[in-house]
Structure formats: C-alpha cells, structure tokens
C-alpha positions, 0 to 999 in steps of 0.5 A: 499500499506504501509502496504502491499507493495507486495500485494498491486500492485497486479492485483488479475486476475493476481493472480489467473492466475499466481503462486506467491512468497509470501517472494517476491511479484513477479511472479514465473518464469519457464523456464524465464516466468510466471508460471501459476498457477496449475489447481484445486489450489487456489490463497492466497485469496482463491476464488474462494470460500473462505477459510472455515472459511471465511477468507483470507490469502491475506490482500486485501481479494479477489476479490469481497471483495473490498480492493482492491484499484482502479487505482485512489487511486495508482495515488493520493498516488503516489502524494502526496508520490512526493509532501512530498518528496519536501516539496512542495503540489499544493493550490489545495482544492482537494491535499489539502483534499487527502493529509490530507487523506493519512496522517492520515493513514501515521505511 
C-alpha cells in the first residue's frame, strides 16, 4: 500500500473492466463516465494470460497471483496509521501483533 498506492486500492476486476491512468491511479473518464477497457486489450497485469516472459507490469501481479490485499489488510493497516498518528495504541495483544507487522514494513 505504501510502495504502490496507485494500484494498492484498485480492485482487479474493476481494472480488467475499465481503463486507468497509470500516472494518477484514477479511472479514465470519457464524457464523464468510466472508460470501459476496449475488447482485445489487457490491463497492466497482462491478465488473462500473463505477458510472454511470465512477468506483470502491475506491482500486485495479477488477480490469481495472490499479491493483492484483502479487505482486512486495509483495515489493519489503516488502524495502525491512525494509532501511530496520535501516538496511542490499545493495550491488546492482537493490536500489538498487527502493529509489529506493520511497523516492520514501514520504512
């Protein structure tokens, strides 16, 4: 989420359906509506079917590679950021475990 915020929160199914501006991370619009991905074009992940060399242009990989984030991961990381911002963490073992994981991944 920290390293690739432009794609971290992007839903893979949505990216397969709509064109995104890779510079801003936002959906492309046409006449004020999301621009549907033209037929026979692939999203950055190369899905369906990865690129010929087996790599993906998307940092998350592809929808079946498992590099995406689950909704619970967003919630845990967001909770960590909120607690860190105010300097207070609940005295709870699970919160402490999650904070340790998050802290070890923050540069």
